[in-house]
C-alpha positions in Angstrom: 0.0 0.0 0.0 1.4 3.4 -1.0 0.3 6.3 1.1 1.1 9.7 -0.2 1.1 13.1 1.5 1.8 15.8 -1.1 2.0 19.5 -1.3 3.8 21.6 -3.8 7.2 21.2 -2.1 10.6 20.4 -3.4 11.8 18.0 -0.7 10.4 14.5 -0.5 10.9 11.6 1.9 10.3 7.9 1.3 9.6 5.8 4.4 10.1 2.0 4.2 9.2 -0.1 7.3 6.8 -2.3 9.1 3.8 -1.7 11.4 5.9 0.8 13.5 6.0 3.1 10.5 2.6 2.6 8.8 0.1 4.2 11.1 -1.9 7.0 9.4 -1.0 10.1 11.4 2.0 8.3 13.0 5.4 9.5 13.8 6.5 9.5 10.1 3.6 11.8 9.1 4.2 14.1 12.1 7.9 14.2 11.3 7.2 15.1 7.7 4.8 17.8 8.7 7.3 19.3 11.2 9.8 19.6 8.3 7.1 20.8 5.8 8.1 18.0 3.5 6.0 15.7 1.4 6.3 11.9 1.8 5.4 8.5 0.4 5.2 5.5 2.8 5.7 1.9 1.5 5.6 0.4 5.0 3.3 -2.5 5.9 2.4 -4.2 9.2 3.9 -7.6 10.1 6.7 -7.4 7.4 10.3 -8.3 7.9 13.4 -6.6 6.4 13.5 -9.1 3.5 10.1 -7.8 2.4 11.1 -4.2 2.9 14.2 -4.7 0.8 12.1 -6.3 -2.1 9.7 -3.3 -1.9 12.5 -0.8 -2.1 14.2 -2.7 -4.9 11.0 -2.5 -7.0 10.5 1.1 -6.0 13.9 2.4 -7.1 12.9 2.4 -10.7 9.9 4.7 -10.0 10.0 8.2 -11.5 9.6 9.8 -8.1 12.7 11.5 -6.6 13.4 11.6 -2.9 15.8 13.6 -0.8 15.7 11.0 1.9 14.8 7.4 2.4 14.0 6.6 6.0 14.4 2.9 6.9 12.9 1.5 10.1 12.6 -2.2 10.5 13.9 -5.3 12.3 11.5 -5.9 15.2 9.6 -8.5 13.1 12.9 -10.2 12.3 13.7 -10.4 16.0 10.3 -11.9 16.8 10.6 -14.3 13.9 14.1 -15.6 14.8 15.6 -14.3 11.5 19.4 -14.3 11.8 20.8 -10.9 12.8 23.4 -11.1 10.0 20.5 -11.4 7.5 18.7 -8.4 9.0 21.8 -6.3 9.0 22.6 -7.2 5.4 19.0 -6.4 4.3 19.1 -3.0 5.9 22.6 -2.3 4.5 21.3 -3.2 1.0 18.4 -0.8 1.5 21.0 1.9 2.4 22.8 1.2 -0.9 19.6 1.4 -2.9 18.7 4.7 -1.3 22.1 6.2 -2.2 21.8 4.8 -5.7 18.4 6.6 -5.9 20.3 9.8 -5.0 18.8 10.1 -1.6 20.2 10.3 1.9 19.7 7.0 3.7 18.4 7.4 7.3 18.2 4.4 9.5 16.0 4.6 12.6 17.2 2.3 15.4 13.9 2.6 17.3 12.7 2.9 20.8 14.3 1.3 23.9 12.8 -2.3 24.1 13.5 -2.4 27.9 11.1 0.4 28.4 8.3 -0.7 25.9 8.3 -4.4 25.2 6.6 -5.5 28.4 3.3 -7.1 29.2 2.7 -8.1 25.6 0.4 -10.8 24.3 3.3 -13.2 24.1 4.5 -15.5 26.9 7.1 -14.1 29.3 9.7 -16.5 27.7 9.0 -15.4 24.1 8.7 -11.7 25.1 12.1 -11.8 27.0 13.8 -13.7 24.2 12.6 -11.3 21.5 13.3 -8.2 23.6 16.9 -9.4 24.0 17.2 -10.2 20.3 15.9 -6.8 19.4 18.3 -5.0 21.7 21.2 -7.0 20.3 20.1 -6.1 16.7 19.8 -2.4 17.6 23.3 -2.4 19.0 24.6 -4.1 15.8 22.8 -1.7 13.6 24.3 1.3 15.5 27.8 -0.2 15.2 27.8 -1.9 11.8 25.7 0.1 9.3 27.7 2.3 7.0 27.0 5.2 4.6 23.8 6.3 6.3 22.6 8.7 9.0 21.6 6.7 12.1 18.9 7.9 14.4 19.9 6.5 17.8 17.7 4.7 20.2 14.8 6.7 21.7 14.6 6.7 25.5 11.6 9.0 25.8 8.9 6.4 24.8 7.9 4.0 27.5 5.2 1.3 28.1 2.5 3.9 28.8 2.9 5.0 25.2 1.9 1.6 23.8 -1.4 -0.3 24.0 0.2 -3.7 23.4 3.8 -3.4 24.5 5.0 -3.2 20.9 3.1 -0.6 18.8 2.9 3.0 19.8 -0.3 4.9 20.6 -0.7 8.6 19.8 1.5 9.8 22.7 4.3 7.5 21.6 4.1 8.6 18.0 4.3 12.2 19.2 7.4 11.6 21.4 9.0 9.5 18.7 8.6 12.0 15.9 10.2 14.7 18.2 13.1 12.3 18.9 13.7 11.7 15.2 13.5 15.4 14.5 15.9 16.3 17.3 18.4 13.6 16.3 18.5 15.0 12.8 19.0 18.5 14.0 22.2 17.6 16.0 
């Protein structure tokens, strides 16, 4: 699903991600509005980085031009036991594609799982395992990804900003959009 928010502006952003980036009115839309930039969003709930990569590979031949490609994914890989190496490779390949498109690649590390991923629908064992895997993945993304701008982990969002311990509610999206905006302003 392609969601567009357009105005007659020069700067454009392409978002690629999973459910954490596909909410109408979510952090990505708030972030774009704060910057007075138009955007397209090719994110979809429940998808892994392999799917995100395929979407971006197909999208690179589109006639649209973007100043930035914002990549935010990996949580579904962690919950699905995808190897971290594969996730890192998928995200790095998305960075290469963004650069090939002539856009700045921006990778969002995400929120702090220790503060949000609690009291989910999953068993304590699954929740703990996935939270640890996601934290490990976030650390590797921060340390290993190259040729991109990295938005560091957000520590402002907590469990009260989520209905299910994974997805953000309105208060979380508001905090997260401000975090991303502030990180890019540094």
